[in-house]
N, C-alpha and C positions, 0 to 999 in steps of 0.2 A: 574566495568564493564563500560566503557562508550560508551553511545548508543546516535544516530540522526534516526530522521525520517524525511523525506524529503515528504511533503504534497501536491498533489494540487488537494484542495477540493471549488470547483467551483459554484457547483447550489444548494445546498440545505444546507452545512455543516456535510454532510452525513460521509464523509470519514474524516474529520477532527476528526467526534467524536472518531471514532473509531481507530486513530493515537493517539490520548490523552488518550485512556483507555491503548492502549498497551504502551505510555507512562509513566505512572503509574505505568504499574510494572518493566518497565525498567529503572526506573529513567534517561528516553530519553529528549531532547530538542526534538520538535517539529517543521518544520520549510518550510515558502513554498521555492521552487525551486529558487523562486528570494533574499532570503533570506540567502540562505543556504553558508557557509563559509568554501570554499575549504580546508585550511588549517584545520579546525575544521573538516570535514569529514576524511581527512587525519589521523587524530589522535583518532578517533571513533574506539571500538574494534568491534562495529555492528553497519550497517545502515540497517535502513528502507525503503523504497521506493511503495510510495502508490496514489492512486485517482481514482476517478469514472471513469464508462467507457462511453464512447460514444461513437455512430456508431461501438464497438464491437473492443473499442483499447480504451488502457487507456490514459487519455490526454495526448496532446501534450506536452503542459509545460515540462511535465517531462520526456517525450519518452526524450527530445531535451537535458534536461538536462543532463541526462546518457550517452548520444554520446557524448558528450563536455566534460565528467568526464576523466580525465585522467588516466592513467592503476592506478587499484589499487592492493587491498590485503586483505585479511580479510573475514569478514561474512556480509552476506547481508541478506532481506527478501525481498518479497515482498506483497502486499496487495492492494485489488481492493473491492470498491463498485458498485453495478451494479440492474437494475430493473428487469434484466434478469438471470436466470442461464448460468453460460458457457458454449455454448455450445462444444462438445469432436472435433469434427474435427478442430477446428479453438478456443483455449482456449486465451482468453486475455491476460491474464500474461506472459503467453510463452514467447512473443517477448521480454519485458523488463526481465526476468531471463537468456534469453539468452543473449541481452544488456552486464548485468552485469559480466556473467561467460567473457564474451569475453574480458569484460577489468581487470579479473586475480580476478573478486571477489567470493568468497564460499557462494552459495545462500542456505540456508538452508530451506527455504522452503516457501511458499507460504498461504495468508488467503484471504478468497474470504467472503464476505458476502451480501446477498440481502440487497438495502436499497430502500429508497421512491424515485420515478422515474418518471417525468412531460415532459420525451422526446414526440415530436408531437403526436403521437397518443395516449398518455396513456394521455395527458392534454387534451383531449375532455372529458373523464370520471373525470377528477379530479386526475391523477398520479395512480399508483400501488403500492401496498407498504408502505403505508401511517401510517405506525407504527415502520419501519425499520429506522436502525437497534436499534432494541428494545432491552432490558436487557438482555435476552439472547445472544443476539447477541455479547453485547461487554463482557459478561463473556467470551463468546467462545474466543475472541480476547487477552481478558487477560490470558485465559489458552494458548494460543498460544504463546503470548510475554513470563509464566512464564517457557517455554519449550526452548527456544530460550537462554534464559536468564540461565536455569539450564545445558545446554548444551546435550541436552537429542535429539538430533540428526536433521536431518530435516523431516519436517512436511509438510502435504500441505492438 
């Protein structure tokens, strides 16, 4: 299986660590939106898209990249790291899932992980989730990737 993970990791490298953990299992290449090669993405069997969460949304670089993608086919997944848990009325990964589905991708699941966050109010206390993602989080990311690799169906 050929896999590519497109990752926007800008603040502390949290999202990149999660992407690298998944990539180990999937044998995937990890690239930023700016590094992504559309021909390579079109040739992949599985695409991953992830970023940190900023003001309740995934990073605009990633979102704009997905908006600009040509209509696709095949399997994809979404992942994110955030300081705070996702709120049920406004899940931050949902909009990217909808964008991908609108482009013709079958979204096999999403992986969400808490991570070190120094957003303005948290900066005053040195940030939150200082030790995250930790070994357990990265193991969970790998387990998620194993389910994707083995085709064990959609996971959230």
